[in-house]
C-alpha positions in Angstrom: 11.2 -37.4 11.9 7.8 -35.6 11.7 6.4 -34.2 8.5 5.3 -30.6 8.2 3.3 -29.0 5.4 3.6 -25.3 4.9 1.6 -23.2 2.4 2.7 -19.7 1.3 0.3 -17.3 -0.5 1.1 -15.0 -3.4 2.0 -12.0 -1.3 4.5 -14.1 0.7 6.5 -14.9 -2.5 5.7 -11.7 -4.5 9.4 -10.7 -5.1 13.0 -11.9 -4.7 13.3 -10.6 -1.1 10.1 -12.4 0.0 11.1 -15.6 -1.8 14.4 -15.6 0.1 12.5 -15.0 3.4 10.3 -18.0 2.7 13.3 -20.1 1.8 14.9 -19.2 5.2 11.7 -20.2 7.0 11.5 -23.5 5.2 15.2 -24.3 5.9 14.7 -23.3 9.6 11.8 -25.8 9.9 13.9 -28.5 8.2 16.8 -27.8 10.6 14.3 -28.3 13.5 14.0 -31.9 12.3 10.9 -31.8 10.0 10.5 -33.4 6.6 9.2 -30.5 4.6 6.5 -30.3 1.9 5.8 -26.7 0.9 2.8 -25.5 -1.2 3.2 -22.2 -3.0 0.7 -19.9 -4.8 1.4 -17.7 -7.8 3.5 -14.6 -7.1 1.6 -11.4 -6.2 -0.9 -10.3 -8.9 0.3 -12.9 -11.4 -3.0 -14.7 -11.6 -4.9 -11.4 -12.2 -2.5 -10.5 -15.0 -2.9 -13.8 -16.6 -6.7 -13.4 -16.5 -6.4 -10.0 -18.0 -4.2 -11.3 -20.8 -6.7 -14.1 -21.5 -9.6 -11.7 -21.7 -7.7 -9.5 -24.2 -7.0 -12.5 -26.5 -10.5 -14.0 -26.1 -13.3 -12.5 -24.0 -14.9 -15.9 -23.5 -12.2 -18.6 -23.5 -13.1 -22.2 -22.8 -12.6 -23.3 -19.2 -10.0 -25.9 -20.2 -7.8 -23.3 -21.9 -8.3 -20.9 -19.0 -7.0 -23.5 -16.6 -4.1 -24.3 -18.8 -3.0 -20.6 -18.7 -3.6 -19.9 -15.0 -1.7 -23.0 -13.8 1.5 -21.3 -15.2 1.7 -18.9 -12.2 2.3 -21.6 -9.6 4.9 -23.3 -11.8 6.9 -20.0 -11.8 6.7 -19.7 -8.0 7.8 -23.3 -7.2 10.8 -23.2 -9.4 12.0 -19.8 -8.0 11.5 -21.0 -4.4 13.4 -24.2 -5.2 16.2 -22.2 -6.7 16.4 -20.0 -3.6 16.6 -23.1 -1.3 19.1 -24.7 -3.7 21.2 -21.6 -3.5 21.5 -22.2 0.3 22.9 -25.6 -0.4 19.9 -27.7 0.5 18.5 -30.6 -1.5 15.2 -29.6 -3.0 12.8 -30.5 -5.8 9.8 -28.6 -7.3 6.8 -30.6 -8.6 3.7 -29.6 -10.4 0.4 -31.1 -9.3 0.5 -33.5 -12.2 4.0 -34.7 -11.2 2.8 -35.3 -7.7 -0.4 -37.0 -8.7 -3.1 -34.6 -7.4 -6.1 -35.9 -9.2 -9.3 -33.9 -9.5 -12.7 -34.1 -11.1 -13.1 -32.6 -14.5 -14.9 -29.3 -13.5 -12.5 -26.7 -14.7 -11.9 -23.4 -12.8 -13.2 -24.9 -9.5 -12.2 -28.6 -9.5 -12.3 -30.8 -6.4 -9.5 -33.1 -5.4 -10.5 -36.7 -5.5 -7.1 -38.5 -4.9 -3.6 -37.7 -3.9 -1.0 -40.2 -5.1 1.8 -39.8 -2.6 4.4 -42.3 -4.0 6.5 -39.6 -5.8 6.4 -37.4 -2.7 7.4 -40.2 -0.4 10.3 -41.0 -2.7 11.6 -37.5 -2.8 11.3 -37.1 1.0 13.1 -40.3 1.6 15.9 -39.0 -0.5 16.2 -36.1 2.0 14.8 -33.4 -0.2 12.6 -30.4 0.6 9.6 -30.8 -1.7 8.0 -27.7 -3.3 4.5 -28.3 -4.8 2.4 -26.1 -7.0 -0.8 -25.2 -5.3 -4.2 -24.3 -6.9 -3.9 -27.0 -9.6 -4.6 -30.6 -10.3 -5.0 -33.0 -13.2 -8.2 -34.9 -14.2 -8.6 -38.5 -15.3 -8.1 -37.4 -18.9 -4.7 -35.8 -18.1 -6.0 -32.2 -18.5 -4.8 -29.5 -16.1 -7.5 -28.2 -13.7 -7.6 -25.4 -11.2 -9.3 -25.5 -7.8 -10.6 -21.9 -7.7 -9.3 -18.8 -6.0 -7.6 -19.7 -2.7 -7.2 -23.3 -3.9 -3.6 -23.6 -2.7 -5.0 -23.9 0.8 -6.9 -26.9 -0.3 -3.8 -28.4 -1.9 -1.8 -28.0 1.3 -4.5 -29.6 3.5 -5.0 -32.5 1.0 -1.3 -33.2 1.1 -1.1 -33.0 4.9 -4.0 -35.5 5.1 -2.5 -37.9 2.5 1.0 -37.8 4.1 -0.1 -37.8 7.8 1.6 -34.5 8.5 1.9 -33.4 12.1 0.6 -30.0 11.2 -0.4 -27.8 8.2 0.7 -24.2 8.5 -1.0 -21.6 6.2 1.2 -18.5 5.9 -0.4 -15.4 4.6 -0.2 -11.6 4.9 -2.2 -11.6 8.1 -1.1 -13.1 11.4 -4.3 -15.1 12.0 -8.1 -15.1 11.9 -9.7 -11.9 13.1 -13.2 -11.1 14.4 -13.6 -9.0 11.2 -11.5 -7.8 8.3 -9.0 -5.4 10.1 -9.0 -3.3 6.9 -12.7 -2.6 7.4 -13.0 -2.7 11.2 -10.2 -1.0 13.2 -11.3 -2.7 16.4 -11.1 -6.2 15.0 -8.9 -8.5 17.0 -7.1 -11.9 16.4 -8.6 -15.1 17.7 -6.3 -17.6 19.4 -8.5 -20.5 18.4 -11.6 -21.1 16.3 -13.5 -24.2 15.5 -13.6 -26.0 12.2 -17.3 -25.3 12.0 -17.0 -21.6 12.5 -14.0 -21.3 10.2 -15.8 -23.1 7.5 -18.8 -20.8 7.8 -16.6 -17.7 7.8 -14.6 -18.9 4.8 -17.8 -19.8 2.9 -19.3 -16.4 3.7 -16.5 -14.2 2.4 -13.7 -14.2 4.9 -10.6 -14.6 2.7 -8.2 -16.1 5.2 -8.8 -19.7 4.2 -10.4 -21.5 1.3 -13.6 -23.3 2.4 -12.7 -26.6 1.0 -9.4 -26.6 2.9 -11.2 -26.2 6.2 -13.7 -28.9 5.2 -10.8 -31.3 4.4 -9.0 -30.4 7.7 -12.1 -31.3 9.6 -12.8 -34.5 7.7 -9.3 -35.9 8.1 -8.3 -34.4 11.4 -5.5 -32.2 10.1 -4.2 -29.7 12.6 -4.4 -26.4 10.9 -2.7 -23.1 11.9 -3.0 -19.6 10.2 0.2 -17.5 10.5 2.0 -14.5 9.1 4.9 -15.0 6.7 6.2 -11.5 7.7 6.3 -11.8 11.5 7.3 -14.5 14.0 4.1 -14.3 16.2 1.6 -16.9 17.2 -1.2 -17.4 14.8 -4.8 -18.9 15.0 -5.4 -22.6 15.6 -8.3 -24.2 13.8 -9.5 -27.2 15.8 -12.5 -29.2 16.9 -15.0 -27.3 19.1 -14.9 -29.9 21.9 -11.1 -29.1 22.3 -11.8 -25.4 23.0 -12.1 -24.3 26.6 -14.7 -21.7 25.8 -16.6 -20.4 22.8 -17.9 -17.0 21.9 -21.5 -16.5 21.0 -20.2 -14.6 17.9 -16.7 -15.4 16.7 -16.7 -13.3 13.6 -18.5 -10.8 11.3 -17.8 -11.0 7.5 -19.2 -9.8 4.2 -19.2 -11.1 0.7 -19.5 -8.6 -2.1 -18.8 -11.1 -4.9 -22.4 -12.3 -5.3 -25.5 -11.6 -7.2 -29.2 -12.2 -6.5 -31.2 -14.1 -9.2 -35.0 -14.1 -9.1 -37.2 -16.5 -11.1 -40.5 -14.7 -11.6 -43.9 -16.4 -11.5 -42.8 -20.0 -11.2 -45.9 -22.3 -11.5 -47.0 -23.6 -8.1 -46.7 -27.3 -8.6 -44.4 -30.1 -7.3 -40.9 -30.3 -8.7 -40.3 -26.7 -9.8 -37.6 -25.9 -7.2 -35.9 -29.2 -7.9 -35.8 -28.6 -11.6 -34.4 -25.1 -11.3 -31.7 -26.0 -8.8 -30.9 -29.3 -10.5 -30.2 -27.5 -13.8 -27.8 -25.2 -12.0 -26.1 -27.9 -10.0 -25.6 -29.9 -13.2 -23.5 -27.0 -14.5 -21.5 -26.7 -11.3 -23.3 -23.5 -10.1 -23.7 -23.3 -6.3 -26.7 -21.4 -4.9 -27.3 -19.9 -1.5 -29.9 -17.9 0.5 -32.9 -19.6 -1.2 -36.2 -17.9 -0.6 -39.6 -18.7 -2.2 -42.5 -16.2 -1.9 -46.0 -17.0 -0.7 -48.3 -18.6 -3.3 -50.4 -16.1 -5.3 -52.6 -17.0 -8.3 -51.0 -20.4 -8.5 -47.4 -19.0 -9.0 -44.5 -18.2 -6.8 -41.3 -16.1 -7.1 -38.0 -17.9 -6.2 -34.9 -15.9 -5.3 -31.3 -17.1 -4.5 -27.8 -15.9 -4.6 -24.9 -17.1 -6.7 -21.2 -16.2 -7.0 -20.3 -13.4 -9.4 -18.2 -15.8 -11.4 -21.3 -18.0 -12.0 -23.8 -15.3 -13.1 -23.4 -15.5 -16.8 -23.5 -19.3 -16.8 -26.5 -19.3 -14.4 -28.4 -16.8 -16.6 -27.8 -18.9 -19.7 -29.0 -22.0 -18.0 -32.1 -20.4 -16.5 -33.0 -18.8 -19.8 -33.9 -22.3 -21.0 -35.2 -23.6 -17.7 -37.9 -20.9 -17.4 -39.1 -21.7 -20.9 -39.3 -25.4 -20.0 -41.2 -24.9 -16.7 -43.4 -22.0 -17.9 -42.0 -19.2 -15.6 -42.3 -15.6 -16.7 -38.6 -14.6 -16.5 -35.5 -14.2 -14.5 -34.0 -11.0 -12.9 -30.4 -10.4 -11.9 -29.2 -7.9 -9.3 -25.5 -7.5 -8.9 -25.6 -4.5 -6.5 -25.9 -6.7 -3.4 -23.7 -8.1 -0.6 -24.1 -10.7 2.1 -23.2 -9.8 5.7 -23.0 -12.6 8.3 -22.3 -13.4 11.9 -20.8 -16.7 12.9 -20.4 -18.4 16.3 -21.0 -21.7 18.0 -22.5 -19.8 20.8 -25.5 -18.9 18.6 -26.8 -22.4 19.4 -27.3 -21.5 23.1 -27.9 -17.8 23.2 -31.3 -16.2 22.3 -31.6 -12.8 20.8 -28.3 -12.8 18.8 -30.1 -12.4 15.4 -32.2 -9.6 16.9 -29.1 -7.7 18.0 -27.7 -8.1 14.4 -30.9 -6.7 12.9 -30.9 -3.9 15.4 -27.4 -2.9 14.4 -28.5 -2.7 10.8 -31.7 -0.8 11.5 -29.8 1.8 13.6 -27.6 2.5 10.6 -30.4 2.7 8.1 -29.5 -0.5 6.3 -32.4 -2.4 4.7 -32.5 -6.2 4.8 -33.5 -7.8 1.5 -33.1 -11.5 2.4 -32.3 -13.5 5.5 -30.9 -17.0 6.0 -29.6 -18.8 9.0 -28.2 -22.0 10.4 -27.3 -23.2 13.9 -24.1 -21.1 14.0 -24.6 -18.3 11.5 -27.1 -15.6 10.4 -26.7 -13.9 7.0 -28.5 -10.9 5.6 -28.6 -9.7 2.0 -28.2 -5.9 1.7 -27.1 -3.2 -0.8 -23.5 -3.7 -1.8 -22.4 -0.1 -1.1 -23.5 -0.5 2.6 -21.5 -3.7 3.2 -18.5 -2.1 5.1 -20.8 0.1 7.2 -22.9 -3.0 8.1 -19.8 -5.0 9.2 -18.6 -2.2 11.4 -22.0 -1.7 12.9 -22.5 -5.4 13.7 -19.0 -5.8 15.0 -19.4 -2.8 17.3 -22.7 -4.2 18.6 -21.2 -7.5 19.6 -17.5 -6.8 20.4 -17.7 -3.2 21.6 -21.3 -2.8 22.8 -21.1 -5.4 25.6 -23.1 -8.2 24.0 -20.2 -10.6 23.6 -20.2 -13.3 26.2 -17.9 -16.4 26.4 -19.8 -19.6 27.0 -18.3 -22.6 28.7 -18.0 -25.4 26.1 -20.2 -28.4 26.9 
């Protein structure tokens, strides 16, 4: 009997009707001969409401207490879904991450899974039960509840699929697959039948909200077969697989934007060895990730250093850098929240010249100024004004997917 892991997002279990719909899907898969492990997110806007409640009680709660509160949402979802399955006469059990044994590091609000203890899961499955697991959460070595960050239920599902040797990990959401751009922003966006792990990881890291980046990273690392599907329609989804298994690749597979970032600039950093290391090491030590790093040309023995961070890390980063600039003798630090990052992603970028030029042309033709640029083998990103992000995505998507520049390349 094969084991199947399914994950359902918050919109999929938002109310009683949707919970019953998910229960029917799970039971149908079990009837097809699968052992079932189902990962569930908090219902609808539950997490947002919990965050709002926390802020009203304490504008700056500790990360530990914040995680303690937010983990409640998933516990509500798993118990309700288990009740719906139980009402249909099927053996079922709901488990929190602590009961399963999903062990994480101790970085609250964005913990990383370090171990999955599958003994309890194996015992419940052997007893013939459908197992419902709380996503988004874990427990650290001290026994404290941690959360994996927004979208962390995807990571829970893939980690369980890897630990249990699942035949497949199905991610059910409110869209029926991975699109070339956000369909809410670009009317002409279309669904991809397949996308590589590398491309999906870049898209997820650059703002596409279909999958959590860590979940794609784990799927690639452990060879988990991943599929993105709709919980509201029985239609084929998008397979996420290794590039060498794809018959052809597009030079650009997707266009995305991330408005949840800010640009930080360290002004007049002394031009001597170790300055960049010191700045970034201080941030990394506090769990702050940086992106799009640019250092200006040397002038009068000083440089300016700019980079982007996530919105949620701005206050923490500014507090850390306030001390760092004193220690290294820099003049100050500026913060600009009115920015967004727009990106193109595609394995075909490796082989096709002029792709970045076409992207820049699309932005220029629409009067959009580029503030920063970063690139890798399969992506190009530009920092622009936040209020121009949607226009930029539409312009770039039109350039590649409507304007005749898109070409399928035979995979090597």
